[in-house]
C-alpha positions in Angstrom: -0.4 0.2 0.0 1.5 3.2 -0.9 0.5 6.5 1.3 1.9 10.0 2.0 1.7 13.2 3.6 -0.1 15.2 1.3 0.6 18.2 3.7 4.6 17.6 2.5 3.4 19.1 -0.9 1.2 21.9 0.1 3.8 23.5 1.8 6.7 22.9 -1.2 4.0 24.3 -3.3 4.0 27.7 -1.0 7.5 27.6 -0.6 8.7 29.4 -3.3 5.6 32.5 -2.6 6.8 32.8 1.1 10.4 33.1 0.0 10.1 35.9 -2.5 7.8 37.6 -0.2 10.7 37.5 2.6 13.6 38.8 0.5 16.2 38.5 3.3 15.5 35.0 4.0 18.1 32.7 2.7 16.8 30.1 -0.6 20.2 27.5 -0.3 19.3 23.9 -0.3 20.2 23.7 3.2 17.6 26.6 4.3 15.0 25.8 2.2 14.9 22.2 3.6 15.5 23.4 7.3 12.0 25.9 6.9 9.8 22.7 5.0 10.6 20.8 7.6 10.0 23.1 10.3 6.9 24.1 9.3 6.0 20.3 8.6 6.8 19.4 12.2 3.6 22.4 13.2 1.1 21.1 10.6 -1.1 18.8 10.7 -0.4 15.5 8.9 -2.7 14.9 5.8 -1.9 11.0 4.8 -3.7 9.9 1.9 -3.7 6.0 0.9 -5.7 6.2 -2.3 -6.1 8.5 -5.0 -9.9 9.2 -3.5 -7.7 9.9 -0.5 -5.9 12.8 -2.3 -8.2 14.4 -4.2 -10.6 15.0 -0.7 -7.1 16.2 0.8 -6.2 18.8 -2.2 -9.9 20.3 -1.6 -9.7 20.5 1.4 -6.3 22.9 0.9 -8.1 24.7 -1.1 -9.4 26.7 1.8 -8.3 29.5 2.6 -8.1 28.7 6.2 -5.1 25.9 5.1 -3.5 27.6 2.7 -3.2 30.6 5.5 -1.7 28.5 8.3 0.6 27.0 5.8 2.3 30.5 4.6 1.9 31.8 8.1 4.1 28.5 9.8 6.6 28.8 6.5 7.1 33.0 7.2 7.5 31.7 11.0 10.0 28.7 9.7 12.1 31.3 7.7 12.3 33.8 10.2 13.8 30.8 12.6 16.2 29.4 10.0 17.5 33.2 9.0 18.2 33.4 12.5 20.3 30.0 13.0 21.5 28.8 9.6 23.0 25.9 9.2 24.9 26.5 6.0 
């Protein structure tokens, strides 16, 4: 059985937009990975195991509040990583 955390795709989809807004944030590969990891650890997981589950989760993610939660966590993560870079 294949399963995945749909939230990973949703966070990665929003990452570029957040980094463009926060010009002072480092966008190197290490910092991007740290930002995504920080954000994912503070967002609820959305695991899917079927195509129908994937479609349902995508529809839920379109809701404004879910997108807002992701962007807020990414901005918070970018600030933390900027203050504590590991590169």
